[in-house]
C-alpha positions, 0 to 999 in steps of 0.5 A, a space after each residue: 942533226 937530227 931529222 924533226 920528229 913531227 909530220 910538218 913537211 920541210 919546204 925550201 923555205 926550212 932549209 933557207 931559215 935553217 942556214 941563213 941563205 935566201 930561198 934562190 941560193 937554196 933553190 939553185 944549190 937543190 936543183 943543181 942550176 944556177 951560179 951556186 958554189 959545189 961547197 955551198 951545193 953539197 952543204 945545202 944538200 946536206 942539211 936538206 937531206 937531215 932535215 928529211 926535205 923531199 922534191 914536189 915532184 909536181 913543181 919541178 915538173 912545172 918547172 920545166 915546163 910540163 915532162 914531155 914523157 908525162 900522159 895523164 890517164 883521167 877516168 872519173 870511177 874505178 870499177 873491178 872490171 873494163 874500166 880499170 882494165 882499160 886503164 891499166 892496159 892504156 899504162 902498159 902500152 904507152 910505159 912500153 913507149 917510153 911516156 909515163 902515165 899516171 892515173 887520174 881516177 875517183 872513187 865516185 858514182 858516174 856522173 855524181 853530182 856532189 864531184 864537180 868535175 870541172 874543178 878535178 879536170 881544171 887540177 889536171 891541166 895545172 899539171 900541164 900533160 903533154 897529152 890526156 887519155 879521157 874516158 869520156 863515160 858521163 863527163 857533165 858540160 863544165 868538164 868537157 869544157 876544160 878538155 877544151 880549153 886544154 887543146 886551145 891551149 895546145 894539149 893533145 886528147 884522145 877521148 874513148 868509151 862514149 860520143 863526146 863533143 870535143 874536136 880530138 880523137 876518139 875511140 867509141 865501144 858501140 852499146 848498141 851494137 852490144 846488145 843488139 848481138 845479145 838479144 839476137 842471141 836469145 831470138 835465134 834460139 827461140 826465146 820471146 819473153 826476155 827480162 833485161 837490165 840494161 844499165 844505169 842509163 835514165 830510160 828516158 834519155 839516150 841509152 843506146 844498150 836500150 836501142 840495141 835491145 829494142 832493134 832485135 826485139 822487132 827484128 822478131 815481133 818481140 814484146 818489150 817487156 816494160 816491168 823490166 823498165 821500171 826495174 831499172 828506173 827503181 833501182 837507183 832509189 833503193 838500198 846500195 845492194 847487189 844488182 845481179 841480187 835485187 834483179 834475181 829477186 824481182 825476177 823470182 816475184 814474177 807470177 809470169 817468168 821470162 824464159 831468158 835474161 839479158 844482162 849488162 855486165 857479167 858480175 850482175 849475171 854471175 850473182 843472178 845466176 847464183 840466187 835463182 839457182 839458190 832457188 830451185 831454178 836452173 840455168 840454162 834449162 828454167 831461165 838462159 842468162 847472157 852477160 855482158 864484157 866476157 870477163 877473164 872467169 866466163 869462160 872458166 864459169 861457162 858465162 855466154 856473154 857478147 866482149 867488151 874489147 877493152 884491148 882493141 879499145 887501148 891499142 887503137 887509143 894508143 896508137 892514135 895519140 902516138 902518130 900525133 906525139 910522133 908526128 906521124 899524122 896532123 889532120 883531122 881528128 878521126 873516130 874510130 868505132 870498136 865491136 864487140 863478139 859474142 862468145 856462146 858457152 852453157 848458160 844459153 839454150 833454146 827455149 825449153 818445148 814446153 814454153 813453145 806449145 
C-alpha cells in the first residue's frame, strides 16, 4: 500500500474507513489506550504509517488535559533586537528547567488594528498551557481581558515589559529612567541643544521615554526642542523606510542643528550616524549620538548606549514563574522593576568649545 500522492491531511476517520473499523477503535489503537488487542493495534499502526498519518500534537496535548510542562511565550511581534532576544533567553531558561516553551509571536506592527489580539489569546487559551509568559507592549483591553479569563480559571501568568492591569507577577522595564540616563549623560557633557527620537508612542499620550527626557532637561533648564516632537508625530504617516535615515535627513535639514542626539534604539542611532557621515559630518566632533539597548554590536562600533537588560528581565521572569509552579511562593502578585546602565564609548563627547562661546 502506497502513501497517497495528493496533499490531503490524513485523519483518524480515513484510517477507520480504510480498515472498516470504528473511529473509537482506531483512536485507542494509536493512542495505546483502551481494550484493543495487540494484533489489532499493530495492524492499525501499520496502516496509519502507510497512509502517512501524523498525530495532531495539539489534540494529544488537549486529550491529556494540557501538558504539565508546556509554557507559552506570547508576543505580538518579533524584531531584530531586544524583543526577540528576550524570547530566546526565556525559552532557553525554561528549557534548562525541563519545560517546553513554544513562542507564539505574530509578524505585525505593535498595536496593529488589523490584528484581533483577543482572538490570538483566545486561541492560545484553548491550548491550555500550564502558564503564559506575556510580553505586554501595546496589548489592548480585549486582549488583557482574555488573559484575565485564563487567570480566573487557574492559569499562571507572568507579564513583562510595560505595566498592564492584570493580577499577576510582573517584570517591568523602566524606560523613563533609561532615557533620563541617556539625556543626563549628554547634559553632563555640556550639551543643551539636544535632538531626540523617543519612539512611536503617541506624543500626547503616556510616553515614559519622553517623561525621562523632560526630567533630565528640566534639571539643567535646557529647552525641549519641539521640532523633534513634530518629527515623531509625523513619522508614522510617512512611507515605511529606515527611521534612522529619516531622522538624519530631518537633522541635516535644520538651520540650527542640535549638538547631540538621543535616539531610542541602537539600530536607528547607527543608521543616523552613517547617514550624517555620508554628508561630511563627524561623530562626535560635530554631533554626539547616544543610543538605547546596548546591543552586542555597539561595543565594536563604539556607540555610547544605555542598556536594555534583557538577560536580567528573562532571568527574573523565569524565577517568578518557577516560584509559583514549584510551590515556593503562593502570595500576592509581585512586581519587579529593572533598570538599564550607561555604557560610554566614542560616539559622545563634550560640547565643542566654539558652541559654548
